[in-house]
VEXNU-431572 format. One record per residue (C-alpha): x, y, z; residue in three letters. Coordinates in Angstrom, 3 decimals. Last residue first. Example, Ala and Ser with C-alpha at 12.3 -4.5 7.8 and 13.67 -1.06 7.14 Angstrom:
2
(kefi (13.670; -1.060; 7.140); "SER")
(kefi (12.300; -4.500; 7.800); "ALA")
***
This chain:
127
(kefi (68.942; 114.884; 134.884); "SER")
(kefi (69.554; 111.158; 136.701); "LEU")
(kefi (66.225; 112.466; 138.792); "ILE")
(kefi (63.762; 113.851; 135.836); "LYS")
(kefi (64.263; 111.088; 134.025); "LYS")
(kefi (63.596; 108.532; 136.761); "ILE")
(kefi (59.795; 110.617; 136.965); "GLU")
(kefi (59.578; 110.555; 133.726); "ILE")
(kefi (60.163; 106.553; 133.724); "LEU")
(kefi (57.549; 106.563; 136.210); "GLU")
(kefi (55.015; 108.683; 134.583); "LYS")
(kefi (55.313; 106.276; 131.029); "LYS")
(kefi (55.064; 103.261; 133.063); "ILE")
(kefi (51.796; 104.369; 134.559); "GLY")
(kefi (50.178; 105.572; 131.415); "ARG")
(kefi (51.359; 102.063; 129.992); "LEU")
(kefi (49.557; 100.415; 132.886); "GLN")
(kefi (46.296; 102.700; 131.704); "ALA")
(kefi (46.642; 101.705; 128.134); "LYS")
(kefi (46.556; 97.827; 129.122); "PHE")
(kefi (43.647; 97.935; 131.387); "ASN")
(kefi (41.914; 100.114; 128.311); "GLU")
(kefi (43.012; 97.260; 126.441); "GLN")
(kefi (41.482; 94.859; 128.500); "TYR")
(kefi (38.237; 96.042; 129.302); "PHE")
(kefi (37.862; 96.685; 125.264); "ASN")
(kefi (38.839; 92.799; 124.997); "PHE")
(kefi (36.479; 91.598; 127.036); "TYR")
(kefi (33.661; 94.088; 125.504); "LEU")
(kefi (34.530; 92.619; 122.012); "GLN")
(kefi (34.112; 89.144; 123.205); "ARG")
(kefi (31.111; 89.645; 124.942); "ASP")
(kefi (29.490; 91.365; 121.819); "LYS")
(kefi (30.956; 88.227; 119.872); "THR")
(kefi (29.577; 85.700; 121.760); "GLU")
(kefi (26.114; 88.119; 121.397); "ALA")
(kefi (26.209; 88.233; 118.054); "GLU")
(kefi (26.701; 83.985; 117.807); "ARG")
(kefi (24.112; 83.223; 120.183); "ASP")
(kefi (21.912; 85.530; 118.358); "LYS")
(kefi (22.909; 83.921; 115.004); "LEU")
(kefi (22.342; 80.368; 116.132); "LYS")
(kefi (18.878; 81.679; 117.538); "LYS")
(kefi (17.819; 82.589; 114.271); "LEU")
(kefi (19.026; 79.416; 112.471); "ILE")
(kefi (17.206; 77.542; 114.560); "GLN")
(kefi (13.662; 79.256; 114.625); "ARG")
(kefi (14.622; 79.091; 110.961); "ALA")
(kefi (14.330; 75.455; 111.148); "GLY")
(kefi (11.199; 75.386; 112.825); "ALA")
(kefi (10.024; 77.607; 110.943); "ILE")
(kefi (11.114; 75.112; 107.747); "THR")
(kefi (13.671; 75.772; 105.418); "TYR")
(kefi (13.872; 76.122; 102.226); "MET")
(kefi (17.010; 78.112; 101.394); "ASP")
(kefi (15.199; 80.543; 99.175); "GLU")
(kefi (11.905; 80.880; 100.537); "TYR")
(kefi (12.271; 80.357; 104.581); "LEU")
(kefi (15.464; 81.538; 104.885); "LEU")
(kefi (15.552; 84.282; 102.667); "LYS")
(kefi (12.026; 85.108; 104.195); "LYS")
(kefi (12.926; 85.051; 107.569); "ILE")
(kefi (16.192; 87.238; 106.837); "ILE")
(kefi (14.315; 89.743; 104.826); "LEU")
(kefi (12.248; 89.547; 107.823); "LEU")
(kefi (15.226; 90.247; 110.280); "LEU")
(kefi (15.746; 92.741; 107.827); "ARG")
(kefi (12.717; 95.106; 108.488); "LEU")
(kefi (12.478; 93.996; 112.164); "ASP")
(kefi (16.280; 96.007; 112.518); "ARG")
(kefi (14.456; 98.913; 110.408); "LYS")
(kefi (11.527; 99.173; 112.685); "ARG")
(kefi (8.239; 98.159; 112.037); "TYR")
(kefi (5.173; 99.986; 113.056); "LEU")
(kefi (1.909; 97.908; 113.359); "ARG")
(kefi (-1.467; 99.971; 113.677); "GLN")
(kefi (-3.470; 98.804; 115.984); "LYS")
(kefi (-5.256; 102.163; 116.599); "SER")
(kefi (-3.432; 102.348; 120.142); "ASP")
(kefi (0.090; 102.037; 118.239); "LYS")
(kefi (1.711; 98.972; 117.900); "LYS")
(kefi (5.599; 98.498; 118.062); "ILE")
(kefi (6.735; 96.013; 115.743); "PRO")
(kefi (7.819; 92.936; 117.422); "LYS")
(kefi (10.330; 90.439; 114.956); "ILE")
(kefi (12.065; 88.722; 117.849); "ALA")
(kefi (9.138; 85.860; 118.457); "SER")
(kefi (8.747; 84.789; 115.441); "PHE")
(kefi (6.202; 82.238; 114.591); "GLU")
(kefi (3.829; 85.003; 115.880); "THR")
(kefi (5.086; 87.608; 114.045); "GLU")
(kefi (5.647; 85.463; 111.163); "TRP")
(kefi (1.563; 85.565; 110.408); "TYR")
(kefi (0.783; 88.897; 111.163); "ARG")
(kefi (4.074; 89.208; 108.237); "LEU")
(kefi (2.172; 87.034; 106.180); "VAL")
(kefi (-0.875; 88.799; 106.436); "HIS")
(kefi (0.960; 91.674; 104.756); "PRO")
(kefi (2.012; 90.219; 101.783); "LYS")
(kefi (5.655; 88.796; 101.469); "VAL")
(kefi (7.913; 90.597; 99.101); "GLY")
(kefi (10.438; 92.702; 101.394); "THR")
(kefi (10.122; 96.494; 100.452); "ILE")
(kefi (6.478; 96.392; 99.385); "GLN")
(kefi (5.045; 94.573; 102.616); "SER")
(kefi (7.179; 96.842; 104.782); "VAL")
(kefi (5.664; 99.422; 103.498); "GLU")
(kefi (2.016; 97.619; 103.455); "GLY")
(kefi (2.986; 96.401; 107.381); "ILE")
(kefi (3.837; 100.825; 107.865); "LYS")
(kefi (7.243; 101.672; 108.718); "TYR")
(kefi (9.076; 103.460; 111.282); "TYR")
(kefi (12.286; 105.513; 112.649); "LEU")
(kefi (13.228; 106.276; 108.079); "ARG")
(kefi (15.647; 105.473; 106.069); "ASP")
(kefi (13.818; 104.167; 103.238); "PRO")
(kefi (15.363; 101.395; 102.699); "ILE")
(kefi (16.707; 100.255; 98.876); "ASP")
(kefi (17.203; 95.956; 99.054); "PRO")
(kefi (19.315; 94.412; 101.866); "LEU")
(kefi (22.037; 91.867; 99.989); "GLU")
(kefi (22.269; 89.387; 102.787); "LEU")
(kefi (25.950; 88.581; 103.737); "ARG")
(kefi (27.860; 85.900; 102.007); "SER")
(kefi (28.125; 82.455; 104.282); "ARG")
(kefi (25.195; 80.736; 102.717); "GLU")
(kefi (22.708; 78.899; 104.671); "MET")
***
């Protein structure tokens, strides 16, 4: 898979999209979208009482990635699943690293505030 970012088409900014709209945006027929739901557990549209699927923007992005993997990069479904798992693992690792960095950054700031407070007290004593 290429390292370049996936170019997303213009997606209307809404909370939910019906399967027909998703089909138009992605260029994938509705029956294929329903099949991909069974093959890729990450695709989880909300189903209303009327059994109508409602996709989120996150689902759209994922569907576009799957389409690229299958149609352009010529991966099999199993291969696309592996790529998506690697992407998910990498994303989780990045989030963990960011949390670790934020924790130590906040800790460092607290230490600096303490040092500053002590220096101000020392200055008062020396004055």
